[in-house]
PASEBA-1860 file (N, C-alpha, C; in nm, 3 decimals):
! residues 217
1> XXXXXXXX> 0.251/-0.603/-0.321/0.192/-0.632/-0.175/0.027/-0.606/-0.203 ~ -0.049/-0.685/-0.137/-0.176/-0.664/-0.148/-0.222/-0.540/-0.107 ~ -0.336/-0.511/-0.111/-0.417/-0.383/-0.081/-0.469/-0.389/0.053 ~ -0.506/-0.528/0.100/-0.568/-0.545/0.203/-0.699/-0.591/0.173 ~ -0.759/-0.718/0.209/-0.884/-0.760/0.170/-0.993/-0.707/0.252 ~ -0.955/-0.653/0.372/-1.048/-0.609/0.455/-1.019/-0.467/0.503 ~ -0.936/-0.395/0.406/-0.883/-0.261/0.419/-0.964/-0.118/0.393 ~ -1.076/-0.168/0.313/-1.179/-0.039/0.309/-1.283/-0.043/0.386
9> XXXXXXXX> -1.294/0.092/0.444/-1.392/0.107/0.545/-1.536/0.092/0.481 ~ -1.600/0.014/0.555/-1.759/-0.030/0.505/-1.845/0.078/0.593 ~ -1.970/0.055/0.550/-2.073/0.161/0.605/-2.041/0.176/0.753 ~ -2.076/0.076/0.819/-2.066/0.054/0.957/-1.941/0.119/1.014 ~ -1.816/0.083/0.962/-1.687/0.149/1.008/-1.703/0.299/0.984 ~ -1.738/0.348/0.870/-1.768/0.485/0.843/-1.838/0.550/0.950 ~ -1.969/0.485/0.967/-2.062/0.544/1.066/-2.010/0.564/1.198 ~ -1.943/0.442/1.252/-1.877/0.473/1.394/-1.777/0.570/1.384
17> XXXXXXXX> -1.683/0.597/1.283/-1.588/0.690/1.287/-1.649/0.837/1.295 ~ -1.770/0.846/1.209/-1.811/0.987/1.186/-1.871/1.027/1.319 ~ -1.935/0.936/1.395/-2.003/0.934/1.515/-1.875/0.996/1.629 ~ -1.781/0.930/1.638/-1.665/0.941/1.725/-1.621/1.115/1.677 ~ -1.611/1.127/1.556/-1.534/1.272/1.505/-1.642/1.373/1.550 ~ -1.770/1.359/1.521/-1.855/1.458/1.544/-1.843/1.481/1.694 ~ -1.843/1.386/1.797/-1.834/1.407/1.940/-1.701/1.472/1.965 ~ -1.607/1.445/1.915/-1.451/1.472/1.960/-1.430/1.628/1.888
25> XXXXXXXX> -1.496/1.659/1.768/-1.475/1.807/1.726/-1.559/1.898/1.797 ~ -1.680/1.855/1.859/-1.757/1.950/1.957/-1.724/1.937/2.082 ~ -1.675/1.818/2.137/-1.655/1.824/2.287/-1.491/1.865/2.305 ~ -1.404/1.802/2.211/-1.276/1.836/2.224/-1.214/1.933/2.135 ~ -1.292/1.989/2.046/-1.234/2.078/1.941/-1.118/2.018/1.868 ~ -1.152/1.874/1.842/-1.037/1.799/1.763/-0.986/1.871/1.643 ~ -0.845/1.876/1.625/-0.762/1.926/1.517/-0.688/1.812/1.484 ~ -0.680/1.800/1.322/-0.589/1.687/1.293/-0.512/1.772/1.183
33> XXXXXXXX> -0.408/1.709/1.191/-0.287/1.760/1.057/-0.211/1.637/1.013 ~ -0.165/1.648/0.892/-0.093/1.551/0.834/-0.149/1.428/0.790 ~ -0.296/1.432/0.776/-0.366/1.297/0.708/-0.302/1.245/0.579 ~ -0.242/1.351/0.498/-0.178/1.300/0.374/-0.052/1.219/0.400 ~ -0.006/1.201/0.505/0.115/1.122/0.542/0.074/0.967/0.546 ~ -0.065/0.952/0.571/-0.100/0.805/0.575/-0.113/0.747/0.444 ~ -0.024/0.649/0.414/-0.048/0.597/0.260/-0.177/0.549/0.243 ~ -0.229/0.562/0.117/-0.351/0.520/0.066/-0.382/0.359/0.062
41> XXXXXXXX> -0.256/0.282/0.043/-0.269/0.138/0.023/-0.126/0.087/0.065 ~ -0.144/-0.031/0.085/-0.025/-0.123/0.112/0.000/-0.115/0.267 ~ 0.058/-0.216/0.317/0.094/-0.240/0.480/0.181/-0.117/0.535 ~ 0.119/-0.066/0.658/0.194/0.031/0.701/0.137/0.045/0.865 ~ 0.230/0.090/0.951/0.214/0.098/1.082/0.183/0.248/1.114 ~ 0.088/0.293/1.191/0.066/0.416/1.276/0.111/0.405/1.408 ~ 0.224/0.456/1.435/0.285/0.449/1.573/0.263/0.572/1.645 ~ 0.166/0.562/1.747/0.138/0.681/1.825/0.162/0.687/1.978
49> XXXXXXXX> 0.190/0.785/2.058/0.192/0.787/2.199/0.053/0.754/2.270 ~ 0.057/0.712/2.373/-0.047/0.645/2.438/-0.065/0.724/2.574 ~ -0.163/0.812/2.576/-0.201/0.891/2.707/-0.322/0.860/2.759 ~ -0.420/0.799/2.675/-0.557/0.775/2.731/-0.622/0.660/2.675 ~ -0.747/0.603/2.734/-0.813/0.534/2.638/-0.884/0.590/2.510 ~ -0.878/0.714/2.510/-0.944/0.794/2.398/-0.849/0.783/2.261 ~ -0.732/0.739/2.293/-0.651/0.740/2.184/-0.707/0.658/2.060 ~ -0.708/0.524/2.061/-0.749/0.434/1.954/-0.877/0.499/1.878
57> XXXXXXXX> -0.974/0.548/1.938/-1.096/0.581/1.840/-1.082/0.721/1.786 ~ -0.991/0.803/1.844/-0.947/0.942/1.785/-0.871/0.921/1.666 ~ -0.780/0.817/1.673/-0.689/0.796/1.565/-0.762/0.747/1.452 ~ -0.840/0.652/1.471/-0.935/0.591/1.366/-1.020/0.677/1.300 ~ -1.081/0.757/1.377/-1.216/0.872/1.338/-1.155/0.946/1.255 ~ -1.034/0.991/1.241/-0.993/1.069/1.129/-0.899/1.006/1.034 ~ -0.833/0.912/1.083/-0.761/0.834/0.981/-0.835/0.755/0.876 ~ -0.957/0.717/0.900/-1.042/0.642/0.809/-1.060/0.710/0.694
65> XXXXXXXX> -1.037/0.869/0.713/-1.054/0.951/0.567/-0.958/0.909/0.456 ~ -0.852/0.832/0.519/-0.740/0.781/0.422/-0.780/0.624/0.397 ~ -0.793/0.566/0.517/-0.829/0.408/0.496/-0.861/0.334/0.633 ~ -0.899/0.212/0.610/-0.944/0.159/0.743/-0.807/0.130/0.828 ~ -0.824/0.141/0.978/-0.711/0.140/1.054/-0.755/0.018/1.134 ~ -0.667/-0.081/1.170/-0.675/-0.203/1.259/-0.599/-0.158/1.389 ~ -0.645/-0.233/1.509/-0.582/-0.226/1.633/-0.591/-0.343/1.696 ~ -0.512/-0.359/1.797/-0.512/-0.485/1.886/-0.552/-0.436/2.019
73> XXXXXXXX> -0.647/-0.547/2.098/-0.679/-0.515/2.227/-0.685/-0.630/2.305 ~ -0.667/-0.623/2.436/-0.681/-0.738/2.495/-0.812/-0.811/2.501 ~ -0.799/-0.957/2.493/-0.922/-1.038/2.457/-1.024/-1.027/2.558 ~ -0.993/-0.985/2.686/-1.114/-0.967/2.755/-1.215/-0.877/2.715 ~ -1.184/-0.779/2.648/-1.280/-0.673/2.582/-1.390/-0.751/2.489 ~ -1.353/-0.872/2.455/-1.423/-0.939/2.343/-1.526/-1.060/2.419 ~ -1.512/-1.063/2.548/-1.599/-1.162/2.637/-1.749/-1.161/2.598 ~ -1.793/-1.016/2.601/-1.954/-1.015/2.559/-1.959/-1.039/2.429
81> XXXXXXXX> -2.091/-1.082/2.392/-2.154/-1.093/2.246/-2.117/-0.956/2.161 ~ -2.163/-0.865/2.260/-2.213/-0.725/2.184/-2.074/-0.679/2.135 ~ -1.962/-0.671/2.262/-1.826/-0.654/2.233/-1.766/-0.705/2.117 ~ -1.757/-0.838/2.123/-1.694/-0.912/2.037/-1.739/-0.890/1.913 ~ -1.887/-0.857/1.883/-1.919/-0.828/1.739/-1.882/-0.684/1.704 ~ -1.892/-0.599/1.797/-1.858/-0.455/1.760/-1.718/-0.445/1.721 ~ -1.629/-0.482/1.810/-1.466/-0.468/1.803/-1.435/-0.536/1.658 ~ -1.478/-0.653/1.654/-1.435/-0.715/1.518/-1.491/-0.640/1.385
89> XXXXXXXX> -1.606/-0.580/1.420/-1.675/-0.526/1.311/-1.599/-0.379/1.269 ~ -1.528/-0.321/1.363/-1.449/-0.208/1.346/-1.298/-0.234/1.324 ~ -1.252/-0.355/1.302/-1.119/-0.387/1.260/-1.015/-0.405/1.406 ~ -1.082/-0.441/1.510/-0.993/-0.464/1.639/-0.970/-0.597/1.655 ~ -0.844/-0.646/1.687/-0.819/-0.783/1.669/-0.775/-0.830/1.842 ~ -0.825/-0.925/1.875/-0.809/-0.968/2.012/-0.640/-1.021/2.034 ~ -0.592/-0.945/2.159/-0.453/-1.012/2.193/-0.452/-1.083/2.316 ~ -0.419/-1.201/2.284/-0.410/-1.314/2.400/-0.328/-1.292/2.512
97> XXXXXXXX> -0.377/-1.292/2.647/-0.293/-1.254/2.752/-0.213/-1.374/2.767 ~ -0.239/-1.499/2.716/-0.156/-1.615/2.763/-0.013/-1.624/2.670 ~ -0.042/-1.579/2.553/0.062/-1.562/2.458/0.117/-1.423/2.474 ~ 0.064/-1.331/2.519/0.122/-1.196/2.541/0.174/-1.138/2.411 ~ 0.291/-1.087/2.426/0.361/-0.976/2.306/0.366/-1.085/2.182 ~ 0.403/-1.188/2.223/0.417/-1.275/2.104/0.319/-1.306/2.004 ~ 0.207/-1.325/2.069/0.064/-1.335/1.991/0.039/-1.194/1.914 ~ 0.050/-1.104/1.994/0.036/-0.970/1.939/0.099/-0.932/1.803
105> XXXXXXXX> 0.240/-0.951/1.834/0.325/-0.941/1.708/0.302/-1.032/1.587 ~ 0.255/-1.153/1.621/0.226/-1.234/1.523/0.113/-1.179/1.442 ~ -0.013/-1.147/1.522/-0.127/-1.107/1.444/-0.082/-0.981/1.373 ~ -0.023/-0.872/1.436/0.003/-0.754/1.364/0.085/-0.771/1.234 ~ 0.192/-0.860/1.239/0.258/-0.890/1.120/0.190/-0.961/1.008 ~ 0.103/-1.065/1.045/0.012/-1.084/0.940/-0.075/-1.007/0.884 ~ -0.145/-0.908/0.974/-0.195/-0.807/0.910/-0.136/-0.702/0.809 ~ -0.023/-0.672/0.842/0.057/-0.571/0.777/0.089/-0.657/0.643
113> XXXXXXXX> 0.154/-0.772/0.645/0.192/-0.836/0.521/0.058/-0.856/0.414 ~ -0.068/-0.847/0.476/-0.155/-0.853/0.395/-0.215/-0.731/0.315 ~ -0.138/-0.619/0.367/-0.141/-0.498/0.303/-0.248/-0.397/0.375 ~ -0.270/-0.448/0.528/-0.333/-0.372/0.622/-0.259/-0.242/0.678 ~ -0.325/-0.174/0.741/-0.289/-0.040/0.810/-0.306/-0.064/0.963 ~ -0.219/-0.084/1.066/-0.211/-0.119/1.191/-0.184/-0.027/1.266 ~ -0.264/0.046/1.365/-0.203/0.127/1.474/-0.153/0.057/1.603 ~ -0.022/0.095/1.626/0.035/0.051/1.749/0.056/0.151/1.854
121> XXXXXXXX> 0.072/0.124/1.976/0.126/0.214/2.071/0.245/0.154/2.148 ~ 0.383/0.201/2.084/0.506/0.144/2.115/0.540/0.165/2.280 ~ 0.479/0.241/2.328/0.504/0.251/2.493/0.440/0.136/2.570 ~ 0.350/0.064/2.498/0.279/-0.035/2.555/0.172/-0.043/2.659 ~ 0.164/0.092/2.722/0.067/0.115/2.822/0.062/0.279/2.824 ~ -0.060/0.316/2.898/-0.062/0.463/2.903/0.024/0.538/3.000 ~ 0.065/0.640/2.975/0.146/0.722/3.032/0.077/0.761/3.169 ~ 0.174/0.757/3.273/0.115/0.811/3.407/0.121/0.931/3.447
129> XXXXXXXX> 0.221/1.003/3.367/0.250/1.159/3.387/0.230/1.257/3.266 ~ 0.194/1.188/3.168/0.160/1.282/3.046/0.287/1.275/2.955 ~ 0.402/1.246/3.014/0.523/1.255/2.937/0.559/1.115/2.843 ~ 0.624/1.127/2.727/0.637/1.023/2.652/0.730/0.911/2.723 ~ 0.691/0.787/2.711/0.786/0.675/2.773/0.884/0.622/2.687 ~ 0.952/0.523/2.737/1.055/0.460/2.645/0.966/0.323/2.574 ~ 0.998/0.319/2.448/0.917/0.230/2.366/0.973/0.086/2.384 ~ 0.863/-0.002/2.376/0.916/-0.170/2.384/0.997/-0.197/2.280
137> XXXXXXXX> 1.103/-0.298/2.295/1.145/-0.334/2.175/1.079/-0.400/2.078 ~ 0.953/-0.478/2.112/0.899/-0.525/1.998/0.865/-0.463/1.873 ~ 0.834/-0.338/1.897/0.787/-0.251/1.798/0.886/-0.233/1.677 ~ 1.015/-0.253/1.734/1.122/-0.259/1.621/1.142/-0.365/1.558 ~ 1.122/-0.495/1.619/1.131/-0.625/1.561/1.015/-0.612/1.457 ~ 0.887/-0.583/1.518/0.774/-0.580/1.419/0.794/-0.520/1.299 ~ 0.826/-0.380/1.296/0.823/-0.313/1.160/0.938/-0.366/1.098 ~ 1.047/-0.427/1.133/1.151/-0.465/1.064/1.106/-0.612/0.998
145> XXXXXXXX> 1.037/-0.686/1.052/0.977/-0.819/1.012/0.884/-0.795/0.915 ~ 0.807/-0.692/0.924/0.677/-0.679/0.840/0.725/-0.604/0.713 ~ 0.830/-0.514/0.713/0.878/-0.456/0.579/0.794/-0.333/0.550 ~ 0.738/-0.257/0.620/0.656/-0.172/0.624/0.690/-0.015/0.650 ~ 0.638/0.078/0.590/0.685/0.215/0.653/0.602/0.263/0.790 ~ 0.642/0.329/0.871/0.600/0.357/0.999/0.532/0.529/0.994 ~ 0.412/0.530/1.023/0.367/0.680/1.027/0.379/0.729/1.176 ~ 0.457/0.826/1.234/0.444/0.868/1.359/0.336/0.959/1.383
153> XXXXXXXX> 0.261/0.925/1.497/0.146/1.011/1.536/0.157/1.069/1.681 ~ 0.112/1.185/1.688/0.145/1.247/1.824/0.003/1.300/1.870 ~ -0.069/1.256/1.976/-0.185/1.291/2.025/-0.158/1.405/2.170 ~ -0.200/1.503/2.140/-0.200/1.624/2.227/-0.319/1.654/2.321 ~ -0.319/1.604/2.451/-0.446/1.661/2.497/-0.533/1.541/2.552 ~ -0.515/1.434/2.524/-0.567/1.313/2.557/-0.561/1.275/2.696 ~ -0.434/1.276/2.750/-0.395/1.250/2.872/-0.454/1.358/2.971 ~ -0.467/1.491/2.951/-0.540/1.590/3.031/-0.699/1.560/3.037
161> XXXXXXXX> -0.739/1.510/2.896/-0.864/1.487/2.905/-0.934/1.363/2.970 ~ -0.839/1.255/2.982/-0.880/1.154/3.019/-0.779/1.057/3.082 ~ -0.710/1.081/3.191/-0.578/1.005/3.243/-0.637/0.882/3.310 ~ -0.524/0.803/3.355/-0.554/0.694/3.440/-0.637/0.729/3.565 ~ -0.735/0.630/3.588/-0.827/0.656/3.691/-0.914/0.776/3.696 ~ -0.942/0.845/3.583/-1.015/0.963/3.594/-1.156/0.891/3.592 ~ -1.268/0.955/3.624/-1.404/0.916/3.626/-1.475/0.987/3.511 ~ -1.436/1.108/3.466/-1.503/1.173/3.366/-1.414/1.226/3.253
169> XXXXXXXX> -1.456/1.235/3.137/-1.371/1.284/3.024/-1.397/1.453/3.035 ~ -1.281/1.523/3.043/-1.265/1.655/3.065/-1.276/1.719/2.892 ~ -1.363/1.814/2.889/-1.363/1.888/2.753/-1.222/1.959/2.701 ~ -1.120/1.905/2.703/-1.003/1.947/2.676/-0.969/1.952/2.519 ~ -0.907/2.049/2.459/-0.885/2.062/2.319/-0.776/1.939/2.292 ~ -0.786/1.884/2.192/-0.694/1.747/2.138/-0.675/1.791/2.019 ~ -0.534/1.774/1.976/-0.456/1.794/1.866/-0.402/1.638/1.818 ~ -0.435/1.588/1.699/-0.368/1.481/1.645/-0.283/1.495/1.516
177> XXXXXXXX> -0.137/1.462/1.530/-0.053/1.524/1.416/-0.001/1.384/1.360 ~ -0.027/1.372/1.231/0.051/1.240/1.162/0.161/1.299/1.101 ~ 0.315/1.238/1.148/0.427/1.306/1.095/0.465/1.220/0.945 ~ 0.575/1.266/0.902/0.645/1.213/0.801/0.675/1.067/0.814 ~ 0.622/0.968/0.715/0.660/0.842/0.730/0.812/0.793/0.737 ~ 0.858/0.687/0.815/0.961/0.650/0.815/0.987/0.535/0.739 ~ 1.071/0.531/0.618/1.071/0.438/0.531/1.132/0.315/0.574 ~ 1.083/0.197/0.522/1.145/0.065/0.560/1.309/0.052/0.543
185> XXXXXXXX> 1.345/0.132/0.456/1.503/0.143/0.432/1.582/0.204/0.537 ~ 1.503/0.311/0.584/1.558/0.366/0.727/1.556/0.280/0.846 ~ 1.444/0.220/0.854/1.427/0.105/0.970/1.522/0.012/0.946 ~ 1.563/-0.040/0.834/1.666/-0.163/0.820/1.790/-0.097/0.859 ~ 1.818/0.021/0.790/1.961/0.092/0.820/1.997/0.102/0.996 ~ 1.868/0.133/1.050/1.883/0.185/1.195/1.909/0.038/1.277 ~ 1.816/-0.076/1.223/1.855/-0.208/1.280/2.001/-0.268/1.261 ~ 2.058/-0.243/1.148/2.192/-0.284/1.109/2.162/-0.450/1.099
193> XXXXXXXX> 2.283/-0.486/1.064/2.310/-0.640/1.059/2.264/-0.721/1.184 ~ 2.306/-0.654/1.304/2.299/-0.719/1.430/2.140/-0.703/1.486 ~ 2.065/-0.666/1.404/1.902/-0.657/1.453/1.886/-0.571/1.590 ~ 1.946/-0.428/1.579/1.920/-0.353/1.705/1.778/-0.273/1.692 ~ 1.704/-0.381/1.731/1.545/-0.324/1.746/1.507/-0.238/1.862 ~ 1.604/-0.218/1.948/1.592/-0.125/2.073/1.627/0.010/1.996 ~ 1.709/0.032/1.903/1.751/0.143/1.847/1.636/0.176/1.738 ~ 1.559/0.077/1.693/1.457/0.115/1.595/1.337/0.180/1.665
201> XXXXXXXX> 1.333/0.127/1.768/1.230/0.168/1.869/1.228/0.299/1.920 ~ 1.362/0.320/1.948/1.392/0.472/1.991/1.406/0.578/1.867 ~ 1.416/0.535/1.746/1.385/0.598/1.635/1.245/0.633/1.623 ~ 1.146/0.545/1.638/1.024/0.558/1.623/0.966/0.667/1.738 ~ 1.022/0.649/1.849/0.958/0.748/1.953/1.019/0.886/1.928 ~ 1.140/0.916/1.872/1.202/1.016/1.853/1.105/1.096/1.742 ~ 1.064/1.028/1.637/0.970/1.064/1.533/0.835/1.102/1.604 ~ 0.782/1.031/1.679/0.649/1.052/1.740/0.655/1.189/1.824
209> XXXXXXXX> 0.772/1.217/1.892/0.827/1.344/1.944/0.817/1.455/1.857 ~ 0.894/1.435/1.760/0.907/1.539/1.648/0.781/1.580/1.578 ~ 0.685/1.471/1.566/0.558/1.513/1.503/0.476/1.606/1.604 ~ 0.493/1.586/1.726/0.411/1.668/1.832/0.491/1.798/1.878 ~ 0.627/1.817/1.836/0.713/1.902/1.864/0.752/1.908/2.026 ~ 0.765/1.781/2.079/0.802/1.753/2.222/0.928/1.692/2.239 ~ 0.963/1.703/2.363/1.082/1.631/2.371/1.067/1.490/2.395 ~ 1.166/1.382/2.370/1.129/1.255/2.367/1.187/1.212/2.503
217> X> 1.164/1.096/2.531/1.215/1.035/2.675/1.369/1.048/2.713
END
């Protein structure tokens, strides 16, 4: 498998990550564990819980110490010239509202098969109460189709720092834990011959919960 043509952090990506990391370490006393669980090369998925808009930049700002991490975001964020330039520069890909999840899955599979690392949020949307939600079945199909390992990640504190409808970001301590990767062989065994992708999604959410030491849904 390729290492990913666009998988090495360039100067701009590193600068962006270091700026976010400095703010997070000062304002949120950011603590990160398990970075060694992110493979140095080859396609892989980082699957994280979704408590806040803070989640993507916080995963990226420390994960870049291992490699560049790509994300998917709704295409409306790319409407402005500045937003379009910046997001693409830091490895964010637009997700079409017209094509919905199908377009997002195709984009993610293409990136993963090229050897890139993609961060996804299996719950699909931010939690409303701070608790883990049930994963969408699409994550199970995606990781089985792409044939890559999954690194579960748990963010503790982002919901309390910046929940839905909050006007200000609170200076809450945040912990980010990368758990032990789920091998593609385990994913295949879980899916079975019948393609039980919901069971794969449930497995991923269980491992995310395990990484954070919390109860799953």
